N, C-alpha and C positions, 0 to 999 in steps of 0.2 A: 505493498499500501503505499501511495507515493503521495505527500500532501501538495493539494493543487496550489498553485499562483498565484497570485492575487494583479501581477502588477501587468497594467495593462499593455496591450496590442502597442510597439510603435508605431509610430505614422498616422495611426486612426485616430482624428482627431473628435468622432460624432461619437463612436462607440470601441472606446479603447478595452471595456474588460470585456463583452461581449466576444469581438474580434480575436480576444489574444488566445493561443493554444493551454493545454490544460494537460499536463502526465498523468495517467494512469494506470498503475501499477508499470509494467513493462513498453508502455506505448504511447505515445503523444497523441492527442487531439488536436487539429489544426484550428479551432474554433470551441466558442461553448456552444454550441445548439447540436440538438438531439434529437434525431427522428424517433420517437419513440413508436414501440409498435402499435399496431391494429391492423384488425382482419380486412382481408381484400377481394376473398373469394374468387382470385384468379382460378386458384389450381383445381382442376376437375380428376385428379386420382391421387392423390394424395403427396403428389410430388410437386418440386418448384415449376410451375413454367416458364417460356419466356416472356409471359405479360409481365410477370414477378423483377424480369432481369432487368427490363423495358422501366418500369415501374420504380425500383431504387435505383437505375443508373441515371435516369430525370435528375433524381432529386441529388445524386452526388455531382453530376452537370451544377448545379445550383448550388452548390458552395456547403452546405452542409456537413459539418463535422464529425457526424458520427447517424449510422442509421442499425437502429435493434429491428429486425423482420418481424412478422407478422406471428405471433403466438404457435406452438408447435408442437401436438400430441405429444408425448412423453409414451403411450399406453393405450391400447385398443376402446378401455372404457372410456376414454374421451373426444369422445365425434361429436358436437352437434352439429356439425353439416356440412356437406359433400365438400367445400370449398377448404376444408383444415387440409393440412399440411402432417404429413406423418411422421414427425422425426426419428421415428423406432425405427423406420422401416432404413435397410440401407441406399434403396434409390436414391433419397433427398441429397447425396455426397455429392454426385453431377449436379443437381442444381447451385446446391453451396456455392462450388466452382467458380458455373456462372455467375453467380448473382457480385461472389468476390473480386473476381475478374474484371465485372462491368465498374464495380463504385469502387476499389482500389486503387483503380487505374487516376483517378479524378481527385486521391488524396484523402479519401473519404473510409472511416474504421464501420467494420460490417462486424454486428453481434448477431446470435443466434438465442430463440428465447426458447424458455423450455416450461413448458407446462402443463399441467392436467385440471380441469373446471371441477371434479368431485361432485358436488350433488346439483351443482349449476347447470345441468345441461339433462336429458335424456336419451334412451336406448334406441328411438328411432331406427338411427343411423347405424351404429353398434349391433346391436339385437342384442348387446349385456346390460346387466346391471349397472348403475351407474353405482359410482365409492362414493364413500364419504365417511369419513370414524363415526357420525351416529345416523341413527335410521329418517333424520329429519329429513323432511322436505325443502324444495327451494321456491320459494310464492312463486316463479317465472312459469316451471317447469313443470312444478308439484307432483314430480314423480317418486316414491319412497323409495331411497338409496338401500343400497345396501353395505350393513356394517365392515370395515376391513377388516380379517382377521391380522395377523402378526406375521402370515408368510404372504398376505397379500401386499403389505406395508415394506415386505423383504422387495416384492416384484417390483412395487412401484420407484422404489431406489433403482433398482436395476436399470428401472424405464430410463429415468433422469441420466445413469452414469452411462447406456448405451447412447441415447440421443447427443449425451456430451461428445463421444469420440467419434460420433458420422459428423457431426458439427465440426468440432478441430479436421476431420480428414477433409474435409471441402473447404478447408484454407477461411475461417470465420478468422477477425481478430481476438474475439472476443465471445463469454457464455454469457448468456444473463438467465436466473434462477428465477421462474415467473411462477405462479401458482398461488406466492405469498399473499398474492393483497387482491380487490375487488374480490373479495368473498369464494376463490378460488378454493382448490385441495389441501392447499399448506395454512391458506384462512383461514381454514374452519377448523384444522385443528390447533392453531393457536389461541380460535376464540370461546371462550366457554358458552356462550351462546349457544354455537354450532357444535361442541366438542363435550359428550355427557359419556365420555370414559371412564372407566372405573381403573383400568389397566396403568402399566407405566407412560402410556401416550397420553394421558386427562388427569384433569385434577390440578396440581401446581402449575405455578410457571414454568418452569423446568419442565416438567411432563410433557408438558403442551408442547413443547420447543422443539422435541426429542426428534420428532421427524424430521423439521430442517434442520435439523443440526448432521444426523445422516446424511440427508442429500448434500449439503454442502460439504461435507467430506468426504465423500466418496465421488463426486463431481471435482471437487479440486484435483482430488488424487490423479485423477485421468484428463484434469486441461493441463500441457505445458507450463514450464514459466513464462514461457514467450507468449502469452497468449494473456486478455485480460478477462477477470470474473468479477461480475457483478451481479449485483441482487434487487427485484423490483419490491418495494414494500407499499404496505397504506398508510399515510400519517392520518387518517380517521374511517371507521370502519361507511360515519356516517349517520344515516337512519335509522336505527339497529336495533331495538331494544335488548339492551342485553351483549351490543358486542364491544366492538375494541373501538375505545375513544382517541382521542389525539394522547393523552396522557398517556395512557395504555403503549400507544402506538411507542412514543417516546421510552418507555422503559425498552419494549421487545429491539427497539434500534439500536441501543446502547448495549446489549445484550451481543446483538450480531456484529456489531462494532467493535465489542471487546475479543470477539474470535480472530481478530487479525486476519482473516482469508477473503473478503473483501476488496478490490478494490475501490469500486463506487455504489454510491446505493441510490436508486430510482426511484422515484417520488410517486403515488398516486394517492387517489380514494377512492371512498364508495363499495357495495358490495349489489347486488342486483334488486337489492330491499332498498337500494337509491341509488337509479339509474345518474338521476341529474347530478350526483356527485361526481360520476365515471366519466358519463358524456354530456356535460352541462349546458345547456343551451343559453342561447343572448339573455334571455329575459331571465330565466331561474338560477344564471350563475353570474358574477359578474368578473371581467379582466383581473386574472389571477389569483381567482377565487381561495387557490390551496396553497398560495404561499407561505402566511403567516405558521398555517400547521405546518410548513416546510422547514419555513426559520428553524421551527421548537426543535424539532426533531434532530435539527441540523447543530445546532447547539448541544443535544442530546450525544450525536457520535464523534463532536470532536474534527480530527484530522479528517475522517472517513470524505472525501469527496462525493456533495449531494447534488442529484435534478429534480430541478423546480416543475412541475404543471401547472395547469389548469388556466383554459382560453388564454395564454401567453398569444399575443396577435402582432404587436407591436416590436421593432426594435429598442424602441427606447424604454417600453414595459422591462423587456429584456435585459437589459442595460443598469435598469435601476433594481432588477432582483438581484445583478451578479454584485454590482458595485457596490448596493449596499450591503451584504455579506450573507443573505438569506441561505443563499445556495449561490454553486459551484459553476450552476450548466442550466439550459433550460432545454424542457423539452418540449414537444411539439408532436403534433397529429393531424388535427386538423384545419389547419394553419400552414403547413409542408403539403397536405391535399390541394389544398385552392392555388396557391402560386409554390412550388419546388422552385424556385430562383430565389426566395425570398432573402437569402445568406446574401448573393451573390450583390442585389438590390439594394440591402444594407454597406455592403461594401463600396459601392458604389456611391454613397446616400443617397438613394432611388429610392426611399423607403416610404415616400407619395404614390411610386409607382405599384408598391406591392396590389396583389390581391388580394383584401381583405375576404375569411372567412366571416361569413354573418350570424354563426350561429343558428344555423340552422336543421341541422342534426340528416339530412339529405342524404350524407355520405353514409351516418350508419341506416336508414332508411331501407337503404336501395338492397343493403345484407340483407335486411329483416325479409324480403320479398325472394334471397335466395337468389342476389344477382349481382353481377359483378363489383365493385368498389365505384363509384360515381360522384361528381358535385356538382352541386345547384348552379355553380358556374363557371368551370373549367371544362371544357369539353374535351382536352386529352386525358384526363385521368382514367388509365386502363388502357391506354391506346398511343402511348407515348411512341413509336416505332413509325407506327401508322401514319402519324403526323410530320416528324423527325425526316421520314422519308418520304413525303409530300414532293411533287417537283414544285419547283416554284413557278409562279405567274410571268405569264409573257408580259401584264398587265394590260396600260394604257387605254379600255372601256370606260366611257359613259356610262356609269350605274348610277341610278336609281333607286334609293329605299323605301319604302313608302310603309311610317310607323316607324314610333320611336319608345315603342316597350324595350324590352328585354332583346328580342330575337330583330329589331329594324337595329337598335345600335350595335349588336353582336355582327350585324352580318355587316352594317354601314366599317365599323372598324379591322373586319378584317380583310372586306375589301379594301381601304384605304392602304392598309399594311402590308400587301400585294399590290400595291403599284397603279388601283383604278383610281379612275375622276367619279369622283363621291358627293353625291348630292343627297341628303337627307330629308324627306317631309315631315313633318308634325303636323296634324290640325290643331292640336290645342298647344297650348302657352308655353306648357313644359314637356321634359323627357322625361317618362318612366312608363308610360303605361299604367295597366293594372297594379302592379308595385308600389306605385304610390298609394292609393286605395287599402292594400294593404296595411300597409305602413302607419296607417293612420290609428290605428291599436297599437296600445305599448310593447303591449309581443314582442309585437314586430315589425316596430322600429330599427332594428338593426337589419332586415331585409333591406333596407335604402342601397344599402352597401353594394350591391349588383349593380345598379344605376349608377351610381356616384362614380365608380370606377369605372364603369365602361365610357361615360360621358368623358372623364375627365382624361382618360384616353385618347377618347376619340380628338377631345379638344387638341391635343397634339399632335393630330394627322392634318393634314390638307381637305379634309373632310370638309365639303358646305352643309349645314344647317338652318332648315326654313322650319321658322317655328308659326303658329296658328298661319298654317297653309293646306288647306284642306285637297292636294292638287286631282287634276280629275285624269280619264282616262283620253284626251285626246291634248291634256299637255306632254303626255308619256309616251304616246306613238307618231307624236309630232316631226322626231327625229332628231331631238336633241340629247336620247341614249340610246345605247348599245342594248341595255339589259337592265333588267328593273328585277327587284326584291321586294314582294308583296310581304308585309308585315300589319297587315292592318287587323289583327287582332279577333276580338269575338265581343257581342254583344250579349246582357244574362239574360235569359228566359222570362219569361211572365207568364206562361197560360199556368205554372203551377200544382200544375200532376207531377207524380211521383216518374220513375223509373221502370216501378212495379206497372205502371197501365201503359204499355206503348203504344196501343193503338190510339192513346188520343196526344200521341207527341205527332200523329200526321196533321199535314200541312190541312189548315183549315177544318180543323178537330175543333169543338169547343171547348174553352177553356175552363178550367175551374170554376166553379160556382161563384160570383166575388173576387174570383181575380183581378177584374178589371176594375173595381172599386174605387175612389182615389185615396184609400187609406191604405193601398198594398204596395210595397216597394221593392227592390231589389238590394242588394249587399252594394250594388254599385250606388245606386241612390242615395243610399245612408251615409256611405264614406265618403262619399264626394260632398257631402250636405245641404245637397238637396233635396232632402224628406224634409218634411214637415209633421215632427211628428209631438203631439201632446204628451201623452205620458207612457201608460202601457203599449208594450211592444210585445205579440207572440214570433218568433221566426220560424222558419221552416226548413228544417236540415232534410234535403234527400241525395246531397251530395258527397257527405262521410268526411269530407276536407274542410278546409284551415276558414272557409267562409264564415259559419254562424259561430265559430268562435273568437275572428276580428270583432266581427260588427254587435256580436253580444260585448264583448268587451268594450267596443265604441262606445257605445248607448248606458251603459253602465258607469263610465266614467260620468257621465252626463248627468247621471242620476236617474236616471229610466229605469221602474220595472222589467226585465225580461223574462219570456218563457220561450222557450226554445225546446221542439216537439219535434221527432225524428220514426221514422218506421221500422229504422235500425235497433237494435238491443245496446247502443251506446253512440250516444254523442259524439261528431266527429272522431268515428274509427279508424279510418286511413289514413287516420296522423299518428298512430301510435306507434309506425318504426323509426320514427325521430326520438322516442320516448319519452318526449315531453306532454301527452296526453295528460295524466296528473295531476302534473304540474297547474299545466294552464285550466284542466277542469276544477283543479281546486282554486284558484286562483278567481273563478267567478264565482265558485258557491261562496266564497269571501265578497264578492261584493253583493251576493243577495238573488246573481242569474239562478233561474229554476230548471229545471232537464224534464222531460215525459217524455221515451222510450216506446218502443213496439206500437205508435200510435202514429193513424194518418189525419190527414185533414178532409172532413166531406167536401165542406163548403166554410165559405164565409160568406155572411150575411151580416152590414151592417156593422155593426160592436160588439160581434160574437161570432166563435167559429166553433164550428160541428165538429171535433172531436171523435176517431171510432179507434178500438182496439182490433189490431191487427189480427187476432188472433180468436179472438170472442164477436167479432163483432158487435160489441155492445159502443151505446155512442152518449157521450157526454158533450154539455156548448159551457163553453168559456167564453163567463162574458166581459162587458168591459175592457176591450182591446181598443186601444186606441190605434193601433195601426200592426200591420203584419210583413213578414220582410220573407219572401221566396228566397230561399239558398236552390233553385234545382236543376242549374248548369247556364252554362252558354253555350250560346250558337255562333256558329263561322261565322266573321262576317268577311265574304268573300265578292262580295258584290266587283270588287274592281277587278278581281282575276277571271272573272265569266266577260267581262266589256270590252279585257284584252285578251280573249282567248284566240280570236282571228288574225289579231293583227298579225305575227309571224314576229312578235319582239321575241329576247331571250328571256323569257319569265320563269318566276320561280316562287313559291308561295312557302312563308315558315312560319310556326307557328301556332296560336292560334285560329289564325285564318283558315286552316288546314281543316284542323281537329282541336278546337279547344283542350287543354292539357294542363301542365305543369313549368315553371321558368324553367326547368331541366330544360325542356324538349325544347322552350322556344329558343333557350341559346345552343345549344346544339344546331338546330338546323339551320339559327342563321349566319354559324360559325360554317357549314355545310355548303350551307349556297353561295356562298362568296369563295369558296373555295374553288369550285366546279364553272366561275367565271372563266 
């Protein structure tokens, strides 16, 4: 173990501490920025795929000092998803070598993270019982685990050792022992809340730490002296009754440091009982939310270098954390997903060019749907080679982009960067499109970073932006443009029918009775400030998305009593993948918002709404409803596309004007259309 140098980097006046090197055991890390482990779901057969090689290569090109690859399973009983890499399978060696070659060539150190989830998974993939210190189910998976026997504990230790051997053989710079945090298996042994054993692995702190000590000593024995050995621990379990708080973790960390085995300690927080401590969104957790707990843990471990995490998004924040001595390095996952060039831009004093992580947790939500890692506004994630090898554009085309929402902004920026002469038309008096509506709700305010970053980057190009200009088909087809990218968005549906009544969506079909009343609005009406609402509001949610949450929060902030009705068993259920549903739901309930599930709206009659239980057919009436908000979806605004279809122009439709979907789709399609020019 080596004491980290606190001396600033010579010559860098803005971030002298952040960009200074640090020695960890036998090796030096070129700066204090560490990409922490996070799942990618790129793997399909338990091995490390080419997509992972390119993904990590890109972050190394971006200047990050060290990369810990995603957590890898040390035993067959921990396979929560098909996308998990199996560290106990000899086939991973070739993958390690490929990643090591890719990142070490650019001066970045590579680490393998070895892990077992314990009870925080199920046996759907493995078809095996899950393992835990005691048969206590996890709240997320709710599968009763098997209480590990002494022989199985030995088997687990052997699994860590085998996985470490393969990682070393694959050429990594270091090994990181995981499973000690986030409520995973070793964390479960450490915590009296989940460890109810009466043998040598339960009871006293010494006994509860016995498994960790065995894993540590066994792994250290097979990791050569020229490699780094680190550990990832919690600084707090977060909201877990009977769990380990910051003081308990400081005590555990001090014991670990006293072993003299590890070269660094990476910190984090939370268990699956408190997802927001692990994956804090912009509203749920402030920037740097874990740092104070980490600072106390650092005091407990003495000279052992410590990595701090917790929504650290800007070089200024990172520099202050290190300069203040609260940590020796800063770790990032989501921010480096959003912008792999974060370090390079800091080195070049271009912090304003860093694409911000907005804390939407789109990256987390993609994996909840078993899809590869993605970012809400970085279209290159997971397709780094595709973008790197894309042929350069000849440029020179006169390009009109119609619509200044995320799709249009991304299209205009990419087209301009590729050498085209771009004019962006927006009929409103500001850019941003529907993002501007969503961010009227405090929970989603930081999502404005999608628009502000694109707008700032576009201003640095030669593109022309014309606001308050509703361009016509004649203007576009009159010879002034060689190509047109249409990003005209979508408009809210007002018929009021749920998707469960598809026949009523037919053109010309009658609307829900009362949907045309003066007091019936759409989310856009409300969030734009155009709706005149007296007092009591009923919101109809048929999308399962964030719109009803945003509208409810906006109205509750203005002291309106709000009641939300949905046919689904849960309000805004499609937001669950981002793991902030509980936080948002709780914050609305504290504001007095009420909810009614499994309920359809039959009719709106003046200030009364007729509700129907979708399972029993029982009808009830809600009275004194001053306003109804219909959140049933949007319709593509494709009128201009149809007008231009026969003109012979090179035309691309992107985003909602093709089909109303998410910000991610808009950004992706805008970028891809510009690259096809």
